[in-house]
N, CA, C and O atoms as a GROMACS GRO file, in nm:
protein
  388
    1MET      N    1   6.091   7.690  13.307
    1MET     CA    2   6.235   7.700  13.316
    1MET      C    3   6.282   7.689  13.461
    1MET      O    4   6.400   7.666  13.485
    2GLY      N    5   6.194   7.705  13.556
    2GLY     CA    6   6.233   7.692  13.695
    2GLY      C    7   6.115   7.709  13.786
    2GLY      O    8   6.003   7.734  13.741
    3ASP      N    9   6.141   7.694  13.914
    3ASP     CA   10   6.036   7.709  14.012
    3ASP      C   11   6.003   7.856  14.033
    3ASP      O   12   6.085   7.944  14.009
    4VAL      N   13   5.882   7.879  14.078
    4VAL     CA   14   5.841   8.014  14.115
    4VAL      C   15   5.914   8.052  14.242
    4VAL      O   16   5.923   7.972  14.336
    5ILE      N   17   5.966   8.172  14.246
    5ILE     CA   18   6.040   8.219  14.364
    5ILE      C   19   5.961   8.331  14.427
    5ILE      O   20   5.928   8.429  14.361
    6TYR      N   21   5.932   8.319  14.556
    6TYR     CA   22   5.858   8.422  14.628
    6TYR      C   23   5.952   8.533  14.669
    6TYR      O   24   6.060   8.508  14.724
    7LEU      N   25   5.912   8.657  14.643
    7LEU     CA   26   5.986   8.774  14.691
    7LEU      C   27   5.892   8.858  14.775
    7LEU      O   28   5.774   8.868  14.743
    8PRO      N   29   5.942   8.921  14.882
    8PRO     CA   30   5.857   9.010  14.962
    8PRO      C   31   5.798   9.119  14.875
    8PRO      O   32   5.855   9.153  14.771
    9THR      N   33   5.684   9.176  14.914
    9THR     CA   34   5.616   9.272  14.829
    9THR      C   35   5.670   9.414  14.843
    9THR      O   36   5.636   9.499  14.761
   10THR      N   37   5.753   9.442  14.941
   10THR     CA   38   5.808   9.576  14.956
   10THR      C   39   5.957   9.569  14.984
   10THR      O   40   6.008   9.468  15.032
   11LYS      N   41   6.025   9.678  14.954
   11LYS     CA   42   6.168   9.684  14.983
   11LYS      C   43   6.194   9.667  15.133
   11LYS      O   44   6.289   9.600  15.173
   12LYS      N   45   6.109   9.730  15.214
   12LYS     CA   46   6.128   9.722  15.359
   12LYS      C   47   6.113   9.580  15.409
   12LYS      O   48   6.178   9.541  15.506
   13GLY      N   49   6.028   9.501  15.344
   13GLY     CA   50   6.005   9.364  15.385
   13GLY      C   51   6.110   9.267  15.337
   13GLY      O   52   6.106   9.149  15.372
   14ALA      N   53   6.205   9.314  15.257
   14ALA     CA   54   6.305   9.225  15.200
   14ALA      C   55   6.417   9.199  15.299
   14ALA      O   56   6.493   9.289  15.334
   15ASP      N   57   6.427   9.075  15.345
   15ASP     CA   58   6.536   9.033  15.431
   15ASP      C   59   6.586   8.900  15.376
   15ASP      O   60   6.545   8.794  15.421
   16LEU      N   61   6.674   8.908  15.277
   16LEU     CA   62   6.715   8.790  15.204
   16LEU      C   63   6.804   8.699  15.285
   16LEU      O   64   6.824   8.584  15.248
   17SER      N   65   6.860   8.747  15.396
   17SER     CA   66   6.946   8.662  15.477
   17SER      C   67   6.864   8.555  15.548
   17SER      O   68   6.917   8.448  15.578
   18VAL      N   69   6.738   8.583  15.574
   18VAL     CA   70   6.655   8.487  15.644
   18VAL      C   71   6.625   8.368  15.554
   18VAL      O   72   6.637   8.253  15.596
   19GLY      N   73   6.585   8.394  15.430
   19GLY     CA   74   6.557   8.287  15.335
   19GLY      C   75   6.434   8.206  15.370
   19GLY      O   76   6.414   8.098  15.315
   20ASP      N   77   6.351   8.256  15.460
   20ASP     CA   78   6.233   8.183  15.506
   20ASP      C   79   6.109   8.251  15.450
   20ASP      O   80   6.043   8.328  15.519
   21TYR      N   81   6.077   8.221  15.324
   21TYR     CA   82   5.966   8.286  15.258
   21TYR      C   83   5.838   8.205  15.278
   21TYR      O   84   5.842   8.082  15.280
   22PRO      N   85   5.726   8.274  15.292
   22PRO     CA   86   5.600   8.200  15.308
   22PRO      C   87   5.569   8.119  15.182
   22PRO      O   88   5.607   8.157  15.071
   23SER      N   89   5.500   8.010  15.201
   23SER     CA   90   5.463   7.923  15.088
   23SER      C   91   5.354   7.988  15.005
   23SER      O   92   5.271   8.063  15.056
   24LEU      N   93   5.357   7.958  14.877
   24LEU     CA   94   5.252   8.003  14.787
   24LEU      C   95   5.148   7.893  14.776
   24LEU      O   96   5.180   7.775  14.788
   25THR      N   97   5.024   7.933  14.755
   25THR     CA   98   4.920   7.834  14.734
   25THR      C   99   4.936   7.774  14.594
   25THR      O  100   5.006   7.831  14.510
   26ARG      N  101   4.872   7.660  14.571
   26ARG     CA  102   4.878   7.598  14.438
   26ARG      C  103   4.823   7.692  14.332
   26ARG      O  104   4.876   7.700  14.221
   27GLU      N  105   4.718   7.763  14.366
   27GLU     CA  106   4.657   7.857  14.272
   27GLU      C  107   4.754   7.969  14.236
   27GLU      O  108   4.766   8.007  14.119
   28GLU      N  109   4.825   8.023  14.336
   28GLU     CA  110   4.921   8.130  14.311
   28GLU      C  111   5.036   8.079  14.224
   28GLU      O  112   5.081   8.148  14.132
   29VAL      N  113   5.084   7.959  14.253
   29VAL     CA  114   5.192   7.901  14.173
   29VAL      C  115   5.147   7.881  14.030
   29VAL      O  116   5.219   7.914  13.936
   30ARG      N  117   5.026   7.826  14.012
   30ARG     CA  118   4.972   7.803  13.878
   30ARG      C  119   4.959   7.934  13.801
   30ARG      O  120   4.994   7.941  13.683
   31ARG      N  121   4.910   8.039  13.867
   31ARG     CA  122   4.894   8.169  13.803
   31ARG      C  123   5.030   8.226  13.760
   31ARG      O  124   5.044   8.274  13.648
   32LEU      N  125   5.128   8.220  13.850
   32LEU     CA  126   5.262   8.273  13.818
   32LEU      C  127   5.330   8.191  13.709
   32LEU      O  128   5.399   8.246  13.623
   33GLU      N  129   5.312   8.059  13.711
   33GLU     CA  130   5.370   7.976  13.607
   33GLU      C  131   5.307   8.005  13.471
   33GLU      O  132   5.376   8.005  13.369
   34THR      N  133   5.178   8.029  13.470
   34THR     CA  134   5.110   8.063  13.344
   34THR      C  135   5.161   8.194  13.288
   34THR      O  136   5.189   8.205  13.169
   35ILE      N  137   5.175   8.294  13.374
   35ILE     CA  138   5.228   8.423  13.330
   35ILE      C  139   5.370   8.405  13.277
   35ILE      O  140   5.403   8.455  13.169
   36ARG      N  141   5.453   8.333  13.351
   36ARG     CA  142   5.591   8.308  13.309
   36ARG      C  143   5.595   8.239  13.173
   36ARG      O  144   5.668   8.281  13.084
   37ASP      N  145   5.516   8.133  13.159
   37ASP     CA  146   5.516   8.057  13.034
   37ASP      C  147   5.467   8.141  12.916
   37ASP      O  148   5.524   8.134  12.807
   38ASN      N  149   5.364   8.222  12.938
   38ASN     CA  150   5.312   8.308  12.831
   38ASN      C  151   5.415   8.411  12.787
   38ASN      O  152   5.432   8.436  12.668
   39ILE      N  153   5.483   8.470  12.883
   39ILE     CA  154   5.585   8.571  12.850
   39ILE      C  155   5.701   8.506  12.776
   39ILE      O  156   5.753   8.563  12.681
   40GLU      N  157   5.742   8.386  12.821
   40GLU     CA  158   5.851   8.317  12.751
   40GLU      C  159   5.811   8.284  12.607
   40GLU      O  160   5.893   8.296  12.516
   41GLN      N  161   5.686   8.244  12.585
   41GLN     CA  162   5.638   8.216  12.449
   41GLN      C  163   5.641   8.342  12.363
   41GLN      O  164   5.683   8.338  12.247
   42LEU      N  165   5.597   8.454  12.421
   42LEU     CA  166   5.600   8.581  12.346
   42LEU      C  167   5.743   8.622  12.312
   42LEU      O  168   5.770   8.666  12.200
   43LEU      N  169   5.833   8.608  12.407
   43LEU     CA  170   5.972   8.645  12.381
   43LEU      C  171   6.035   8.554  12.276
   43LEU      O  172   6.110   8.602  12.191
   44ASN      N  173   6.004   8.425  12.280
   44ASN     CA  174   6.054   8.333  12.178
   44ASN      C  175   6.000   8.371  12.040
   44ASN      O  176   6.072   8.363  11.941
   45MET      N  177   5.873   8.410  12.035
   45MET     CA  178   5.812   8.450  11.909
   45MET      C  179   5.881   8.576  11.854
   45MET      O  180   5.915   8.581  11.736
   46VAL      N  181   5.902   8.676  11.939
   46VAL     CA  182   5.967   8.800  11.895
   46VAL      C  183   6.111   8.771  11.853
   46VAL      O  184   6.160   8.829  11.757
   47SER      N  185   6.179   8.681  11.926
   47SER     CA  186   6.315   8.644  11.888
   47SER      C  187   6.319   8.586  11.748
   47SER      O  188   6.410   8.616  11.671
   48GLY      N  189   6.220   8.504  11.716
   48GLY     CA  190   6.214   8.445  11.582
   48GLY      C  191   6.180   8.546  11.475
   48GLY      O  192   6.240   8.547  11.368
   49ILE      N  193   6.084   8.633  11.504
   49ILE     CA  194   6.044   8.735  11.407
   49ILE      C  195   6.159   8.832  11.379
   49ILE      O  196   6.187   8.864  11.264
   50ARG      N  197   6.225   8.876  11.484
   50ARG     CA  198   6.335   8.973  11.468
   50ARG      C  199   6.467   8.907  11.429
   50ARG      O  200   6.560   8.974  11.386
   51ASN      N  201   6.472   8.775  11.446
   51ASN     CA  202   6.593   8.700  11.417
   51ASN      C  203   6.713   8.755  11.496
   51ASN      O  204   6.824   8.764  11.444
   52ASP      N  205   6.687   8.792  11.621
   52ASP     CA  206   6.792   8.847  11.706
   52ASP      C  207   6.762   8.812  11.853
   52ASP      O  208   6.722   8.898  11.930
   53PRO      N  209   6.783   8.685  11.890
   53PRO     CA  210   6.750   8.643  12.025
   53PRO      C  211   6.831   8.715  12.133
   53PRO      O  212   6.783   8.735  12.245
   54GLU      N  213   6.953   8.755  12.101
   54GLU     CA  214   7.034   8.826  12.200
   54GLU      C  215   6.974   8.962  12.234
   54GLU      O  216   6.968   9.000  12.351
   55ALA      N  217   6.930   9.036  12.132
   55ALA     CA  218   6.870   9.168  12.156
   55ALA      C  219   6.742   9.155  12.238
   55ALA      O  220   6.716   9.234  12.328
   56VAL      N  221   6.661   9.054  12.206
   56VAL     CA  222   6.537   9.034  12.280
   56VAL      C  223   6.568   8.996  12.424
   56VAL      O  224   6.504   9.046  12.517
   57ALA      N  225   6.666   8.908  12.445
   57ALA     CA  226   6.704   8.868  12.581
   57ALA      C  227   6.755   8.987  12.661
   57ALA      O  228   6.721   9.004  12.778
   58LEU      N  229   6.838   9.070  12.599
   58LEU     CA  230   6.891   9.188  12.668
   58LEU      C  231   6.779   9.285  12.705
   58LEU      O  232   6.777   9.339  12.816
   59ALA      N  233   6.687   9.308  12.612
   59ALA     CA  234   6.577   9.400  12.639
   59ALA      C  235   6.486   9.347  12.749
   59ALA      O  236   6.445   9.421  12.838
   60ALA      N  237   6.454   9.218  12.742
   60ALA     CA  238   6.366   9.158  12.843
   60ALA      C  239   6.434   9.156  12.979
   60ALA      O  240   6.371   9.187  13.081
   61GLY      N  241   6.563   9.120  12.981
   61GLY     CA  242   6.636   9.118  13.107
   61GLY      C  243   6.646   9.256  13.170
   61GLY      O  244   6.629   9.272  13.291
   62ARG      N  245   6.675   9.354  13.087
   62ARG     CA  246   6.685   9.492  13.137
   62ARG      C  247   6.553   9.537  13.196
   62ARG      O  248   6.549   9.592  13.307
   63TYR      N  249   6.445   9.515  13.123
   63TYR     CA  250   6.314   9.554  13.173
   63TYR      C  251   6.284   9.484  13.306
   63TYR      O  252   6.244   9.548  13.403
   64GLY      N  253   6.304   9.354  13.309
   64GLY     CA  254   6.272   9.277  13.428
   64GLY      C  255   6.355   9.318  13.549
   64GLY      O  256   6.301   9.338  13.658
   65LEU      N  257   6.485   9.331  13.530
   65LEU     CA  258   6.571   9.367  13.643
   65LEU      C  259   6.544   9.508  13.694
   65LEU      O  260   6.544   9.532  13.814
   66MET      N  261   6.522   9.601  13.602
   66MET     CA  262   6.496   9.738  13.645
   66MET      C  263   6.362   9.748  13.717
   66MET      O  264   6.351   9.817  13.818
   67ARG      N  265   6.261   9.679  13.666
   67ARG     CA  266   6.130   9.682  13.730
   67ARG      C  267   6.135   9.614  13.868
   67ARG      O  268   6.079   9.664  13.965
   68MET      N  269   6.204   9.500  13.876
   68MET     CA  270   6.218   9.431  14.005
   68MET      C  271   6.292   9.519  14.105
   68MET      O  272   6.256   9.522  14.223
   69TYR      N  273   6.394   9.590  14.059
   69TYR     CA  274   6.466   9.680  14.149
   69TYR      C  275   6.371   9.784  14.208
   69TYR      O  276   6.377   9.813  14.327
   70GLN      N  277   6.285   9.840  14.124
   70GLN     CA  278   6.189   9.940  14.173
   70GLN      C  279   6.093   9.880  14.275
   70GLN      O  280   6.056   9.947  14.372
   71LEU      N  281   6.054   9.756  14.256
   71LEU     CA  282   5.956   9.691  14.343
   71LEU      C  283   6.019   9.626  14.466
   71LEU      O  284   5.960   9.627  14.574
   72GLN      N  285   6.138   9.568  14.449
   72GLN     CA  286   6.195   9.484  14.554
   72GLN      C  287   6.326   9.535  14.614
   72GLN      O  288   6.358   9.502  14.728
   73GLY      N  289   6.400   9.614  14.539
   73GLY     CA  290   6.530   9.660  14.587
   73GLY      C  291   6.644   9.578  14.531
   73GLY      O  292   6.624   9.472  14.472
   74ARG      N  293   6.764   9.629  14.550
   74ARG     CA  294   6.884   9.571  14.491
   74ARG      C  295   6.912   9.429  14.538
   74ARG      O  296   6.940   9.341  14.456
   75ALA      N  297   6.906   9.404  14.666
   75ALA     CA  298   6.939   9.270  14.719
   75ALA      C  299   6.849   9.163  14.659
   75ALA      O  300   6.896   9.056  14.620
   76ALA      N  301   6.720   9.192  14.653
   76ALA     CA  302   6.625   9.093  14.600
   76ALA      C  303   6.650   9.066  14.452
   76ALA      O  304   6.647   8.951  14.409
   77VAL      N  305   6.674   9.171  14.375
   77VAL     CA  306   6.694   9.152  14.230
   77VAL      C  307   6.825   9.080  14.202
   77VAL      O  308   6.831   8.997  14.112
   78MET      N  309   6.930   9.109  14.277
   78MET     CA  310   7.058   9.042  14.257
   78MET      C  311   7.046   8.894  14.295
   78MET      O  312   7.100   8.807  14.226
   79ALA      N  313   6.978   8.864  14.405
   79ALA     CA  314   6.959   8.725  14.445
   79ALA      C  315   6.876   8.650  14.341
   79ALA      O  316   6.907   8.535  14.308
   80PHE      N  317   6.772   8.714  14.290
   80PHE     CA  318   6.688   8.652  14.188
   80PHE      C  319   6.768   8.623  14.061
   80PHE      O  320   6.758   8.514  14.005
   81ALA      N  321   6.847   8.721  14.016
   81ALA     CA  322   6.928   8.704  13.895
   81ALA      C  323   7.027   8.589  13.914
   81ALA      O  324   7.047   8.508  13.823
   82ASN      N  325   7.088   8.581  14.030
   82ASN     CA  326   7.182   8.472  14.058
   82ASN      C  327   7.113   8.336  14.055
   82ASN      O  328   7.167   8.240  14.002
   83ARG      N  329   6.992   8.329  14.114
   83ARG     CA  330   6.917   8.202  14.112
   83ARG      C  331   6.879   8.163  13.970
   83ARG      O  332   6.879   8.045  13.936
   84CYS      N  333   6.847   8.261  13.887
   84CYS     CA  334   6.813   8.232  13.747
   84CYS      C  335   6.933   8.173  13.674
   84CYS      O  336   6.919   8.075  13.602
   85VAL      N  337   7.050   8.232  13.692
   85VAL     CA  338   7.170   8.183  13.627
   85VAL      C  339   7.204   8.043  13.679
   85VAL      O  340   7.240   7.955  13.601
   86GLU      N  341   7.193   8.022  13.810
   86GLU     CA  342   7.219   7.890  13.867
   86GLU      C  343   7.123   7.785  13.809
   86GLU      O  344   7.165   7.673  13.778
   87THR      N  345   6.996   7.822  13.794
   87THR     CA  346   6.898   7.730  13.737
   87THR      C  347   6.934   7.696  13.593
   87THR      O  348   6.924   7.580  13.552
   88ALA      N  349   6.976   7.795  13.516
   88ALA     CA  350   7.016   7.772  13.376
   88ALA      C  351   7.138   7.680  13.370
   88ALA      O  352   7.146   7.593  13.284
   89GLU      N  353   7.232   7.700  13.460
   89GLU     CA  354   7.352   7.615  13.464
   89GLU      C  355   7.317   7.471  13.498
   89GLU      O  356   7.370   7.378  13.438
   90ILE      N  357   7.228   7.453  13.594
   90ILE     CA  358   7.183   7.319  13.632
   90ILE      C  359   7.114   7.251  13.515
   90ILE      O  360   7.140   7.134  13.486
   91ALA      N  361   7.025   7.325  13.448
   91ALA     CA  362   6.953   7.268  13.333
   91ALA      C  363   7.052   7.229  13.223
   91ALA      O  364   7.037   7.124  13.160
   92GLU      N  365   7.151   7.312  13.201
   92GLU     CA  366   7.253   7.283  13.100
   92GLU      C  367   7.331   7.158  13.136
   92GLU      O  368   7.356   7.073  13.050
   93ASP      N  369   7.371   7.146  13.263
   93ASP     CA  370   7.443   7.027  13.310
   93ASP      C  371   7.359   6.901  13.294
   93ASP      O  372   7.411   6.797  13.255
   94LEU      N  373   7.230   6.910  13.324
   94LEU     CA  374   7.141   6.795  13.311
   94LEU      C  375   7.125   6.751  13.167
   94LEU      O  376   7.115   6.631  13.139
   95GLN      N  377   7.124   6.848  13.075
   95GLN     CA  378   7.112   6.814  12.933
   95GLN      C  379   7.237   6.744  12.881
   95GLN      O  380   7.229   6.663  12.789
   96LYS      N  381   7.352   6.775  12.939
   96LYS     CA  382   7.477   6.714  12.897
   96LYS      C  383   7.487   6.570  12.945
   96LYS      O  384   7.557   6.488  12.885
   97SER      N  385   7.418   6.538  13.053
   97SER     CA  386   7.427   6.404  13.112
   97SER      C  387   7.356   6.300  13.032
   97SER      O  388   7.355   6.183  13.069
   0.00000   0.00000   0.00000
């Protein structure tokens, strides 16, 4: 659904104004993409079983945002959420074209 986004590993290390994050190795990107893809497959499966994609999306989003806040802090999680929405909007626009 999008590119892997690097976030600093600690709240103290988070300086989102700089925007100069170190590059990830191909192996790290592959590992993170695999995790992302597997989780998306599981969420899609649960959405189908429960027949309630909105509830699954809300639960997954809540878990993810709250956990990221604990690990990264407010600025990082808000920036990440905004990038996710922007990516979804871009994908939607591309599908319309």
